[in-house]
PDB file with SEQRES, HELIX, SHEET and CRYST1 records, atoms N, CA, C and O in Angstrom:
SEQRES   1 A   72  MET ALA VAL GLU MET HIS TYR ALA ALA ALA LYS ASP ALA          
SEQRES   2 A   72  ASP VAL ARG ARG LEU LEU GLY HIS ALA LEU ASP ARG GLN          
SEQRES   3 A   72  ILE GLY GLU ILE ARG ASP GLY VAL ALA ALA ALA GLN ALA          
SEQRES   4 A   72  GLY GLY ASP LEU PRO ALA GLY ALA ASP PRO ALA PHE THR          
SEQRES   5 A   72  ALA ALA ALA VAL MET VAL PHE ILE MET GLY LEU MET HIS          
SEQRES   6 A   72  LEU GLU THR LEU LEU PRO SER                                  
HELIX    1 AA1 ALA A    2  LYS A   11  1                                  10    
HELIX    2 AA2 ALA A   13  ALA A   39  1                                  27    
HELIX    3 AA3 PRO A   49  LEU A   69  1                                  21    
CRYST1    1.000    1.000    1.000  90.00  90.00  90.00 P 1           1          
ATOM      1  N   MET A   1       9.088  75.799 135.933  1.00  0.00           N  
ATOM      2  CA  MET A   1       8.399  76.340 137.052  1.00  0.00           C  
ATOM      3  C   MET A   1       9.382  76.568 138.211  1.00  0.00           C  
ATOM      4  O   MET A   1       9.235  77.537 138.955  1.00  0.00           O  
ATOM      5  N   ALA A   2      10.365  75.702 138.371  1.00  0.00           N  
ATOM      6  CA  ALA A   2      11.329  75.879 139.470  1.00  0.00           C  
ATOM      7  C   ALA A   2      12.073  77.183 139.328  1.00  0.00           C  
ATOM      8  O   ALA A   2      12.288  77.881 140.319  1.00  0.00           O  
ATOM      9  N   VAL A   3      12.471  77.529 138.117  1.00  0.00           N  
ATOM     10  CA  VAL A   3      13.198  78.783 137.897  1.00  0.00           C  
ATOM     11  C   VAL A   3      12.305  79.959 138.265  1.00  0.00           C  
ATOM     12  O   VAL A   3      12.767  80.910 138.896  1.00  0.00           O  
ATOM     13  N   GLU A   4      11.043  79.910 137.882  1.00  0.00           N  
ATOM     14  CA  GLU A   4      10.095  80.986 138.144  1.00  0.00           C  
ATOM     15  C   GLU A   4       9.874  81.122 139.658  1.00  0.00           C  
ATOM     16  O   GLU A   4       9.759  82.237 140.167  1.00  0.00           O  
ATOM     17  N   MET A   5       9.815  79.996 140.376  1.00  0.00           N  
ATOM     18  CA  MET A   5       9.629  80.045 141.840  1.00  0.00           C  
ATOM     19  C   MET A   5      10.835  80.700 142.485  1.00  0.00           C  
ATOM     20  O   MET A   5      10.673  81.530 143.379  1.00  0.00           O  
ATOM     21  N   HIS A   6      11.993  80.364 142.073  1.00  0.00           N  
ATOM     22  CA  HIS A   6      13.177  80.964 142.677  1.00  0.00           C  
ATOM     23  C   HIS A   6      13.305  82.457 142.304  1.00  0.00           C  
ATOM     24  O   HIS A   6      13.760  83.271 143.108  1.00  0.00           O  
ATOM     25  N   TYR A   7      12.911  82.783 141.121  1.00  0.00           N  
ATOM     26  CA  TYR A   7      12.896  84.193 140.697  1.00  0.00           C  
ATOM     27  C   TYR A   7      11.902  84.978 141.563  1.00  0.00           C  
ATOM     28  O   TYR A   7      12.213  86.070 142.037  1.00  0.00           O  
ATOM     29  N   ALA A   8      10.717  84.418 141.762  1.00  0.00           N  
ATOM     30  CA  ALA A   8       9.679  85.074 142.612  1.00  0.00           C  
ATOM     31  C   ALA A   8      10.174  85.192 144.044  1.00  0.00           C  
ATOM     32  O   ALA A   8       9.952  86.208 144.703  1.00  0.00           O  
ATOM     33  N   ALA A   9      10.845  84.152 144.525  1.00  0.00           N  
ATOM     34  CA  ALA A   9      11.356  84.172 145.899  1.00  0.00           C  
ATOM     35  C   ALA A   9      12.386  85.273 146.123  1.00  0.00           C  
ATOM     36  O   ALA A   9      12.463  85.861 147.202  1.00  0.00           O  
ATOM     37  N   ALA A  10      13.170  85.538 145.091  1.00  0.00           N  
ATOM     38  CA  ALA A  10      14.164  86.591 145.195  1.00  0.00           C  
ATOM     39  C   ALA A  10      13.557  87.972 145.316  1.00  0.00           C  
ATOM     40  O   ALA A  10      14.192  88.893 145.830  1.00  0.00           O  
ATOM     41  N   LYS A  11      12.316  88.120 144.839  1.00  0.00           N  
ATOM     42  CA  LYS A  11      11.657  89.386 144.819  1.00  0.00           C  
ATOM     43  C   LYS A  11      10.595  89.583 145.936  1.00  0.00           C  
ATOM     44  O   LYS A  11      10.240  90.710 146.281  1.00  0.00           O  
ATOM     45  N   ASP A  12      10.120  88.486 146.467  1.00  0.00           N  
ATOM     46  CA  ASP A  12       8.961  88.577 147.385  1.00  0.00           C  
ATOM     47  C   ASP A  12       9.298  87.769 148.668  1.00  0.00           C  
ATOM     48  O   ASP A  12       9.573  86.571 148.604  1.00  0.00           O  
ATOM     49  N   ALA A  13       9.268  88.451 149.815  1.00  0.00           N  
ATOM     50  CA  ALA A  13       9.626  87.795 151.089  1.00  0.00           C  
ATOM     51  C   ALA A  13       8.649  86.675 151.458  1.00  0.00           C  
ATOM     52  O   ALA A  13       9.059  85.679 152.055  1.00  0.00           O  
ATOM     53  N   ASP A  14       7.369  86.819 151.114  1.00  0.00           N  
ATOM     54  CA  ASP A  14       6.384  85.783 151.442  1.00  0.00           C  
ATOM     55  C   ASP A  14       6.653  84.512 150.606  1.00  0.00           C  
ATOM     56  O   ASP A  14       6.604  83.399 151.131  1.00  0.00           O  
ATOM     57  N   VAL A  15       6.931  84.687 149.326  1.00  0.00           N  
ATOM     58  CA  VAL A  15       7.245  83.547 148.499  1.00  0.00           C  
ATOM     59  C   VAL A  15       8.564  82.895 148.987  1.00  0.00           C  
ATOM     60  O   VAL A  15       8.670  81.669 149.037  1.00  0.00           O  
ATOM     61  N   ARG A  16       9.530  83.700 149.332  1.00  0.00           N  
ATOM     62  CA  ARG A  16      10.831  83.209 149.853  1.00  0.00           C  
ATOM     63  C   ARG A  16      10.594  82.383 151.124  1.00  0.00           C  
ATOM     64  O   ARG A  16      11.183  81.314 151.284  1.00  0.00           O  
ATOM     65  N   ARG A  17       9.762  82.858 152.001  1.00  0.00           N  
ATOM     66  CA  ARG A  17       9.461  82.152 153.234  1.00  0.00           C  
ATOM     67  C   ARG A  17       8.784  80.809 152.948  1.00  0.00           C  
ATOM     68  O   ARG A  17       9.168  79.776 153.496  1.00  0.00           O  
ATOM     69  N   LEU A  18       7.774  80.844 152.082  1.00  0.00           N  
ATOM     70  CA  LEU A  18       7.052  79.605 151.750  1.00  0.00           C  
ATOM     71  C   LEU A  18       7.986  78.600 151.046  1.00  0.00           C  
ATOM     72  O   LEU A  18       7.962  77.408 151.353  1.00  0.00           O  
ATOM     73  N   LEU A  19       8.789  79.080 150.123  1.00  0.00           N  
ATOM     74  CA  LEU A  19       9.729  78.177 149.475  1.00  0.00           C  
ATOM     75  C   LEU A  19      10.750  77.623 150.415  1.00  0.00           C  
ATOM     76  O   LEU A  19      11.098  76.445 150.335  1.00  0.00           O  
ATOM     77  N   GLY A  20      11.239  78.449 151.307  1.00  0.00           N  
ATOM     78  CA  GLY A  20      12.162  77.994 152.344  1.00  0.00           C  
ATOM     79  C   GLY A  20      11.588  76.922 153.238  1.00  0.00           C  
ATOM     80  O   GLY A  20      12.271  75.948 153.556  1.00  0.00           O  
ATOM     81  N   HIS A  21      10.319  77.086 153.658  1.00  0.00           N  
ATOM     82  CA  HIS A  21       9.680  76.074 154.492  1.00  0.00           C  
ATOM     83  C   HIS A  21       9.493  74.768 153.728  1.00  0.00           C  
ATOM     84  O   HIS A  21       9.670  73.683 154.282  1.00  0.00           O  
ATOM     85  N   ALA A  22       9.132  74.884 152.450  1.00  0.00           N  
ATOM     86  CA  ALA A  22       8.934  73.695 151.622  1.00  0.00           C  
ATOM     87  C   ALA A  22      10.247  72.971 151.431  1.00  0.00           C  
ATOM     88  O   ALA A  22      10.285  71.744 151.530  1.00  0.00           O  
ATOM     89  N   LEU A  23      11.333  73.692 151.160  1.00  0.00           N  
ATOM     90  CA  LEU A  23      12.626  73.049 151.011  1.00  0.00           C  
ATOM     91  C   LEU A  23      13.101  72.401 152.335  1.00  0.00           C  
ATOM     92  O   LEU A  23      13.636  71.293 152.353  1.00  0.00           O  
ATOM     93  N   ASP A  24      12.884  73.132 153.421  1.00  0.00           N  
ATOM     94  CA  ASP A  24      13.282  72.565 154.742  1.00  0.00           C  
ATOM     95  C   ASP A  24      12.524  71.239 154.989  1.00  0.00           C  
ATOM     96  O   ASP A  24      13.108  70.271 155.476  1.00  0.00           O  
ATOM     97  N   ARG A  25      11.253  71.207 154.658  1.00  0.00           N  
ATOM     98  CA  ARG A  25      10.437  69.994 154.845  1.00  0.00           C  
ATOM     99  C   ARG A  25      10.975  68.867 153.976  1.00  0.00           C  
ATOM    100  O   ARG A  25      11.148  67.735 154.429  1.00  0.00           O  
ATOM    101  N   GLN A  26      11.238  69.206 152.711  1.00  0.00           N  
ATOM    102  CA  GLN A  26      11.696  68.161 151.794  1.00  0.00           C  
ATOM    103  C   GLN A  26      13.074  67.618 152.199  1.00  0.00           C  
ATOM    104  O   GLN A  26      13.313  66.411 152.162  1.00  0.00           O  
ATOM    105  N   ILE A  27      13.966  68.522 152.583  1.00  0.00           N  
ATOM    106  CA  ILE A  27      15.281  68.066 153.045  1.00  0.00           C  
ATOM    107  C   ILE A  27      15.153  67.228 154.308  1.00  0.00           C  
ATOM    108  O   ILE A  27      15.870  66.241 154.478  1.00  0.00           O  
ATOM    109  N   GLY A  28      14.237  67.621 155.200  1.00  0.00           N  
ATOM    110  CA  GLY A  28      13.994  66.819 156.407  1.00  0.00           C  
ATOM    111  C   GLY A  28      13.534  65.429 156.114  1.00  0.00           C  
ATOM    112  O   GLY A  28      13.953  64.465 156.753  1.00  0.00           O  
ATOM    113  N   GLU A  29      12.622  65.328 155.091  1.00  0.00           N  
ATOM    114  CA  GLU A  29      12.129  64.010 154.725  1.00  0.00           C  
ATOM    115  C   GLU A  29      13.258  63.131 154.134  1.00  0.00           C  
ATOM    116  O   GLU A  29      13.369  61.942 154.433  1.00  0.00           O  
ATOM    117  N   ILE A  30      14.058  63.749 153.311  1.00  0.00           N  
ATOM    118  CA  ILE A  30      15.221  63.022 152.748  1.00  0.00           C  
ATOM    119  C   ILE A  30      16.174  62.593 153.855  1.00  0.00           C  
ATOM    120  O   ILE A  30      16.642  61.455 153.884  1.00  0.00           O  
ATOM    121  N   ARG A  31      16.456  63.536 154.777  1.00  0.00           N  
ATOM    122  CA  ARG A  31      17.342  63.232 155.900  1.00  0.00           C  
ATOM    123  C   ARG A  31      16.825  62.066 156.732  1.00  0.00           C  
ATOM    124  O   ARG A  31      17.589  61.184 157.126  1.00  0.00           O  
ATOM    125  N   ASP A  32      15.525  62.071 156.996  1.00  0.00           N  
ATOM    126  CA  ASP A  32      14.948  60.972 157.758  1.00  0.00           C  
ATOM    127  C   ASP A  32      15.036  59.644 157.013  1.00  0.00           C  
ATOM    128  O   ASP A  32      15.248  58.593 157.617  1.00  0.00           O  
ATOM    129  N   GLY A  33      14.871  59.707 155.703  1.00  0.00           N  
ATOM    130  CA  GLY A  33      15.022  58.494 154.881  1.00  0.00           C  
ATOM    131  C   GLY A  33      16.418  57.989 154.858  1.00  0.00           C  
ATOM    132  O   GLY A  33      16.627  56.777 154.901  1.00  0.00           O  
ATOM    133  N   VAL A  34      17.404  58.869 154.793  1.00  0.00           N  
ATOM    134  CA  VAL A  34      18.814  58.467 154.827  1.00  0.00           C  
ATOM    135  C   VAL A  34      19.097  57.843 156.163  1.00  0.00           C  
ATOM    136  O   VAL A  34      19.700  56.771 156.217  1.00  0.00           O  
ATOM    137  N   ALA A  35      18.684  58.470 157.253  1.00  0.00           N  
ATOM    138  CA  ALA A  35      18.903  57.933 158.564  1.00  0.00           C  
ATOM    139  C   ALA A  35      18.286  56.572 158.766  1.00  0.00           C  
ATOM    140  O   ALA A  35      18.887  55.693 159.383  1.00  0.00           O  
ATOM    141  N   ALA A  36      17.061  56.394 158.236  1.00  0.00           N  
ATOM    142  CA  ALA A  36      16.418  55.069 158.308  1.00  0.00           C  
ATOM    143  C   ALA A  36      17.164  54.030 157.518  1.00  0.00           C  
ATOM    144  O   ALA A  36      17.300  52.891 157.964  1.00  0.00           O  
ATOM    145  N   ALA A  37      17.665  54.408 156.322  1.00  0.00           N  
ATOM    146  CA  ALA A  37      18.448  53.468 155.529  1.00  0.00           C  
ATOM    147  C   ALA A  37      19.742  53.117 156.217  1.00  0.00           C  
ATOM    148  O   ALA A  37      20.199  51.976 156.150  1.00  0.00           O  
ATOM    149  N   GLN A  38      20.333  54.085 156.874  1.00  0.00           N  
ATOM    150  CA  GLN A  38      21.562  53.771 157.667  1.00  0.00           C  
ATOM    151  C   GLN A  38      21.227  52.816 158.789  1.00  0.00           C  
ATOM    152  O   GLN A  38      21.948  51.842 159.006  1.00  0.00           O  
ATOM    153  N   ALA A  39      20.168  53.069 159.496  1.00  0.00           N  
ATOM    154  CA  ALA A  39      19.809  52.201 160.618  1.00  0.00           C  
ATOM    155  C   ALA A  39      19.484  50.792 160.124  1.00  0.00           C  
ATOM    156  O   ALA A  39      19.714  49.819 160.843  1.00  0.00           O  
ATOM    157  N   GLY A  40      18.959  50.674 158.922  1.00  0.00           N  
ATOM    158  CA  GLY A  40      18.632  49.360 158.355  1.00  0.00           C  
ATOM    159  C   GLY A  40      19.808  48.691 157.662  1.00  0.00           C  
ATOM    160  O   GLY A  40      19.683  47.581 157.145  1.00  0.00           O  
ATOM    161  N   GLY A  41      20.964  49.377 157.651  1.00  0.00           N  
ATOM    162  CA  GLY A  41      22.124  48.807 157.015  1.00  0.00           C  
ATOM    163  C   GLY A  41      22.195  48.951 155.529  1.00  0.00           C  
ATOM    164  O   GLY A  41      23.075  48.371 154.893  1.00  0.00           O  
ATOM    165  N   ASP A  42      21.273  49.726 154.941  1.00  0.00           N  
ATOM    166  CA  ASP A  42      21.250  49.866 153.482  1.00  0.00           C  
ATOM    167  C   ASP A  42      22.187  50.990 152.987  1.00  0.00           C  
ATOM    168  O   ASP A  42      22.543  51.017 151.809  1.00  0.00           O  
ATOM    169  N   LEU A  43      22.576  51.894 153.859  1.00  0.00           N  
ATOM    170  CA  LEU A  43      23.558  52.971 153.544  1.00  0.00           C  
ATOM    171  C   LEU A  43      24.621  52.942 154.632  1.00  0.00           C  
ATOM    172  O   LEU A  43      24.340  52.572 155.772  1.00  0.00           O  
ATOM    173  N   PRO A  44      25.847  53.334 154.278  1.00  0.00           N  
ATOM    174  CA  PRO A  44      26.921  53.406 155.280  1.00  0.00           C  
ATOM    175  C   PRO A  44      26.546  54.337 156.414  1.00  0.00           C  
ATOM    176  O   PRO A  44      25.953  55.394 156.200  1.00  0.00           O  
ATOM    177  N   ALA A  45      26.898  53.933 157.616  1.00  0.00           N  
ATOM    178  CA  ALA A  45      26.578  54.695 158.818  1.00  0.00           C  
ATOM    179  C   ALA A  45      27.405  55.976 158.955  1.00  0.00           C  
ATOM    180  O   ALA A  45      27.013  56.892 159.678  1.00  0.00           O  
ATOM    181  N   GLY A  46      28.504  56.041 158.290  1.00  0.00           N  
ATOM    182  CA  GLY A  46      29.425  57.173 158.466  1.00  0.00           C  
ATOM    183  C   GLY A  46      28.954  58.512 157.834  1.00  0.00           C  
ATOM    184  O   GLY A  46      29.422  59.580 158.228  1.00  0.00           O  
ATOM    185  N   ALA A  47      28.073  58.445 156.901  1.00  0.00           N  
ATOM    186  CA  ALA A  47      27.627  59.657 156.202  1.00  0.00           C  
ATOM    187  C   ALA A  47      26.665  60.444 157.112  1.00  0.00           C  
ATOM    188  O   ALA A  47      25.831  59.868 157.811  1.00  0.00           O  
ATOM    189  N   ASP A  48      26.810  61.793 157.077  1.00  0.00           N  
ATOM    190  CA  ASP A  48      25.923  62.637 157.858  1.00  0.00           C  
ATOM    191  C   ASP A  48      24.585  62.765 157.084  1.00  0.00           C  
ATOM    192  O   ASP A  48      24.558  63.251 155.953  1.00  0.00           O  
ATOM    193  N   PRO A  49      23.488  62.323 157.713  1.00  0.00           N  
ATOM    194  CA  PRO A  49      22.170  62.350 157.027  1.00  0.00           C  
ATOM    195  C   PRO A  49      21.776  63.764 156.611  1.00  0.00           C  
ATOM    196  O   PRO A  49      21.211  63.917 155.528  1.00  0.00           O  
ATOM    197  N   ALA A  50      22.032  64.789 157.388  1.00  0.00           N  
ATOM    198  CA  ALA A  50      21.639  66.139 157.041  1.00  0.00           C  
ATOM    199  C   ALA A  50      22.439  66.638 155.834  1.00  0.00           C  
ATOM    200  O   ALA A  50      21.878  67.241 154.918  1.00  0.00           O  
ATOM    201  N   PHE A  51      23.763  66.380 155.838  1.00  0.00           N  
ATOM    202  CA  PHE A  51      24.572  66.828 154.720  1.00  0.00           C  
ATOM    203  C   PHE A  51      24.176  66.046 153.446  1.00  0.00           C  
ATOM    204  O   PHE A  51      24.067  66.642 152.374  1.00  0.00           O  
ATOM    205  N   THR A  52      23.968  64.768 153.548  1.00  0.00           N  
ATOM    206  CA  THR A  52      23.600  63.934 152.416  1.00  0.00           C  
ATOM    207  C   THR A  52      22.234  64.406 151.855  1.00  0.00           C  
ATOM    208  O   THR A  52      22.055  64.449 150.638  1.00  0.00           O  
ATOM    209  N   ALA A  53      21.299  64.748 152.714  1.00  0.00           N  
ATOM    210  CA  ALA A  53      19.993  65.212 152.261  1.00  0.00           C  
ATOM    211  C   ALA A  53      20.101  66.574 151.554  1.00  0.00           C  
ATOM    212  O   ALA A  53      19.425  66.804 150.551  1.00  0.00           O  
ATOM    213  N   ALA A  54      20.947  67.471 152.070  1.00  0.00           N  
ATOM    214  CA  ALA A  54      21.144  68.730 151.381  1.00  0.00           C  
ATOM    215  C   ALA A  54      21.807  68.512 150.023  1.00  0.00           C  
ATOM    216  O   ALA A  54      21.450  69.171 149.047  1.00  0.00           O  
ATOM    217  N   ALA A  55      22.749  67.613 149.957  1.00  0.00           N  
ATOM    218  CA  ALA A  55      23.442  67.313 148.663  1.00  0.00           C  
ATOM    219  C   ALA A  55      22.452  66.723 147.665  1.00  0.00           C  
ATOM    220  O   ALA A  55      22.476  67.083 146.488  1.00  0.00           O  
ATOM    221  N   VAL A  56      21.603  65.841 148.108  1.00  0.00           N  
ATOM    222  CA  VAL A  56      20.566  65.266 147.222  1.00  0.00           C  
ATOM    223  C   VAL A  56      19.631  66.342 146.714  1.00  0.00           C  
ATOM    224  O   VAL A  56      19.279  66.354 145.534  1.00  0.00           O  
ATOM    225  N   MET A  57      19.220  67.253 147.600  1.00  0.00           N  
ATOM    226  CA  MET A  57      18.318  68.344 147.178  1.00  0.00           C  
ATOM    227  C   MET A  57      19.019  69.243 146.160  1.00  0.00           C  
ATOM    228  O   MET A  57      18.399  69.640 145.173  1.00  0.00           O  
ATOM    229  N   VAL A  58      20.276  69.569 146.369  1.00  0.00           N  
ATOM    230  CA  VAL A  58      21.014  70.397 145.401  1.00  0.00           C  
ATOM    231  C   VAL A  58      21.067  69.695 144.041  1.00  0.00           C  
ATOM    232  O   VAL A  58      20.891  70.328 143.000  1.00  0.00           O  
ATOM    233  N   PHE A  59      21.310  68.381 144.063  1.00  0.00           N  
ATOM    234  CA  PHE A  59      21.337  67.599 142.835  1.00  0.00           C  
ATOM    235  C   PHE A  59      19.958  67.669 142.100  1.00  0.00           C  
ATOM    236  O   PHE A  59      19.894  67.899 140.892  1.00  0.00           O  
ATOM    237  N   ILE A  60      18.892  67.466 142.858  1.00  0.00           N  
ATOM    238  CA  ILE A  60      17.566  67.517 142.289  1.00  0.00           C  
ATOM    239  C   ILE A  60      17.279  68.885 141.698  1.00  0.00           C  
ATOM    240  O   ILE A  60      16.793  68.989 140.572  1.00  0.00           O  
ATOM    241  N   MET A  61      17.578  69.933 142.451  1.00  0.00           N  
ATOM    242  CA  MET A  61      17.329  71.286 141.990  1.00  0.00           C  
ATOM    243  C   MET A  61      18.169  71.591 140.733  1.00  0.00           C  
ATOM    244  O   MET A  61      17.708  72.264 139.811  1.00  0.00           O  
ATOM    245  N   GLY A  62      19.367  71.097 140.720  1.00  0.00           N  
ATOM    246  CA  GLY A  62      20.207  71.296 139.529  1.00  0.00           C  
ATOM    247  C   GLY A  62      19.616  70.616 138.295  1.00  0.00           C  
ATOM    248  O   GLY A  62      19.656  71.164 137.194  1.00  0.00           O  
ATOM    249  N   LEU A  63      19.065  69.410 138.493  1.00  0.00           N  
ATOM    250  CA  LEU A  63      18.432  68.722 137.401  1.00  0.00           C  
ATOM    251  C   LEU A  63      17.208  69.472 136.894  1.00  0.00           C  
ATOM    252  O   LEU A  63      16.958  69.516 135.690  1.00  0.00           O  
ATOM    253  N   MET A  64      16.437  70.068 137.819  1.00  0.00           N  
ATOM    254  CA  MET A  64      15.250  70.846 137.415  1.00  0.00           C  
ATOM    255  C   MET A  64      15.672  72.059 136.580  1.00  0.00           C  
ATOM    256  O   MET A  64      15.048  72.377 135.568  1.00  0.00           O  
ATOM    257  N   HIS A  65      16.739  72.731 137.021  1.00  0.00           N  
ATOM    258  CA  HIS A  65      17.204  73.907 136.256  1.00  0.00           C  
ATOM    259  C   HIS A  65      17.819  73.505 134.901  1.00  0.00           C  
ATOM    260  O   HIS A  65      17.661  74.209 133.903  1.00  0.00           O  
ATOM    261  N   LEU A  66      18.525  72.356 134.887  1.00  0.00           N  
ATOM    262  CA  LEU A  66      19.083  71.896 133.620  1.00  0.00           C  
ATOM    263  C   LEU A  66      17.970  71.554 132.627  1.00  0.00           C  
ATOM    264  O   LEU A  66      18.096  71.825 131.433  1.00  0.00           O  
ATOM    265  N   GLU A  67      16.872  70.956 133.125  1.00  0.00           N  
ATOM    266  CA  GLU A  67      15.735  70.639 132.290  1.00  0.00           C  
ATOM    267  C   GLU A  67      15.159  71.891 131.660  1.00  0.00           C  
ATOM    268  O   GLU A  67      14.665  71.840 130.533  1.00  0.00           O  
ATOM    269  N   THR A  68      15.212  73.007 132.357  1.00  0.00           N  
ATOM    270  CA  THR A  68      14.760  74.267 131.818  1.00  0.00           C  
ATOM    271  C   THR A  68      15.669  74.772 130.737  1.00  0.00           C  
ATOM    272  O   THR A  68      15.207  75.289 129.720  1.00  0.00           O  
ATOM    273  N   LEU A  69      16.951  74.631 130.943  1.00  0.00           N  
ATOM    274  CA  LEU A  69      17.929  75.146 129.966  1.00  0.00           C  
ATOM    275  C   LEU A  69      18.146  74.196 128.766  1.00  0.00           C  
ATOM    276  O   LEU A  69      18.318  74.639 127.630  1.00  0.00           O  
ATOM    277  N   LEU A  70      18.134  72.935 129.042  1.00  0.00           N  
ATOM    278  CA  LEU A  70      18.371  71.935 127.979  1.00  0.00           C  
ATOM    279  C   LEU A  70      17.332  70.834 128.037  1.00  0.00           C  
ATOM    280  O   LEU A  70      17.629  69.729 128.491  1.00  0.00           O  
ATOM    281  N   PRO A  71      16.108  71.117 127.582  1.00  0.00           N  
ATOM    282  CA  PRO A  71      15.028  70.149 127.740  1.00  0.00           C  
ATOM    283  C   PRO A  71      15.233  68.820 126.998  1.00  0.00           C  
ATOM    284  O   PRO A  71      14.591  67.826 127.334  1.00  0.00           O  
ATOM    285  N   SER A  72      16.102  68.793 126.016  1.00  0.00           N  
ATOM    286  CA  SER A  72      16.343  67.546 125.329  1.00  0.00           C  
ATOM    287  C   SER A  72      17.361  66.681 126.052  1.00  0.00           C  
ATOM    288  O   SER A  72      17.676  65.583 125.593  1.00  0.00           O  
TER     289      SER A  72                                                      
END                                                                             
C-alpha cells in the first residue's frame, strides 16, 4: 500500500499534499518523542531531534518498501 500511495502522490497534487501532511505529522511526533527521551536522559542530548526523526521515518519507509519487494 505504501508504494501505491507514493505512486498516487507522484501523479495527483491532492494526494501528494495529504501524504505530505501525514508524513510531517508523523515526523513531528517522532521528533517530540526523541526530544522527550533526551530530556529524560534516555537518549544522548547531542543528537538533533528533527534530523533523528527524519532518519527514523526514512528507515521505516524503507522497510515498508522492502516488504513489498521481498515479503519473505
